[in-house]
N, C-alpha and C positions, 0 to 999 in steps of 0.2 A: 453587195457588189459595190455600192457607193463607198463604203469603208475601205475596201480593198484598193480602189482607185486612189483614194486619199492617201493611204499608206504608201502606195507605189510612188505617188507624186512627191511625198515627203522624202522618201529614200533617194529619189533622183536629185532633188534639191540639195540634200545633204552631201551626196557624192560630188555633185558639181561644185559646191562651195568649198569642199575640202580637197580639191584637186591640187596635187603637188607637181610642179613642173619638173620633168626629169632631166635636170642639168646636173651632171655629176662632176665634181672636182676631180680631175684626172690624177694619175700616178705622178705626173710631172709637176705636182704642187708640193709646197711645204706648208704644213699646218703649224699653228701656234696655240698653246693651251696653258692656262694657269689654273691650278686646282687650289681652292681655298683650304685653310686649316680646318675650318668648321663652317656651319651655317649660321653662326651668330651674326648679328648685324655688324659688329666690329670687324670680324674676319671677312665678311663679304665686302665691306667698304675698303679694307686693305687690298683685297684681291682686285676689285674694280679700279681703284686708283693706281695700283701698280701696273695693271694691264694697260691703262692709257699711256703711262710714261714709258714702259718697256716697249710697247708697240711702236711708239714714235722713234725710239732709239734704234730698234732693229730694222724698222722700215727704212730709216735713213741709211742704214748699212747696205740694204739689198735693192733699193729703189732703182738703181741703174743696171742691175744684173740682167744679162740678156738670155740667160738660161737657168734651169734648175741647178745644173752642176755649178755654175758660177755663183749662184746664191748660196748653195750648200758650202762651197769653198770659203766664201766670205763669212758665213755664220761660224763654221768650224774654226777658222783662223782667228775669229774674235771671241771664242769661248771664254777666255780669261777676262776680256774686257766686259763681256756681258755679265759675268760673275761680279766683277768690280762695280758695275753699274747697279746691280741688285743690292750688293753690300752697302753701297753708298746711299741708295734710296732708303733702305731699311734703317740705316744709321741716322740719316738726316731726319727721318720721320719718327725716330725713337720707337721702332717696331722691333720687339724682341721675339724672333721666331727663327727656327731653322728652315732650311729649304734644300731641295734637290733640283738640279738643273740637268735635264736629259736632252741631248741632241742626237737624233738618229731615228730609228724605227720605233714608234710608239703606237699603242692600240687606241683607237677612237671608236666609240659607239656610233650607230647610225643616227643621223639627225635630219630633220627638215627645218629649214629656216627661210622665212620669207619666200616660200615657193620653190626653194632649191633643195634637192635631195643630196645628202652626203652619206655615202655608204659606210658601213662599219669596216674595220680592218686595221692593219698596221700601215702607218704612213710615215714618210720622212717628216720630221717635226721637231719643234722645240717644245718641251714640256717642263714647266716650272711648278713643282709641288711644294706648297707651303705647310710647315708644321706637321700636323697629324694627317693631312691629305684626306680629310673627311667631308669637305664642303663641296658645294656646287661649283662646277668649273666654268670658266670662260674660255672661248676659243674663237679662232678666225683662221683665214688662209693668209699666210705671210708671203708666199710667192705662188702665183703672181700676187702683187700687193693689194689684197682685198680687205685688209683689216680696218682701214680708215674710212671705208665708204659709208658706214652707218652714221657718220657725223653729218651727212647731208640728208635732210628729210625730203628734198626735192628729187631724189634719184630713185628710179624703179630698180630695185635690187636685182631681179632676174635679168633684166636687160644689161645692167652694168656687168654682171658676172659673165654673160655671153661676150660682151665687148672686150673685157679683160682677157678672157681665154683666147679670143681671136687675136688681140694685140700681141700677146705673148706666144702665139702660134702653138697653143696647147690643145 
């Protein structure tokens, strides 16, 4: 009987410690994803560095958008500029790879990140696939602009996500 009680206590502790807050990024969001060429250290560094630079660039484009439609319009009208930015980044950093830039509905697997649940499905998004597209991907929510919040260690992620969704009336 004592062993059964200990097992139940352990299960309860595990369940409570693994609780994922059910904040779901709504349909009125735009996701952003970069898929690395491979999982080599070099390709992962390229993906991570490019994600930082491209996130800043695209965030600057959509930061003042007041709706998903406006953000989508801005992104779509800047498609060629985004391509030029990527080309320039790859050229300046002497990175020899092909890429595919997709803006529109793209599939995302389910994720849980810092207590926030992200359902699987097709989402309005920007997806940049590098080279062979065989590496671990990086992703964030571009609109509302949640991509840059991880830079602050003093922020509680789930609270900030709720605040941003409220701010953008999503």
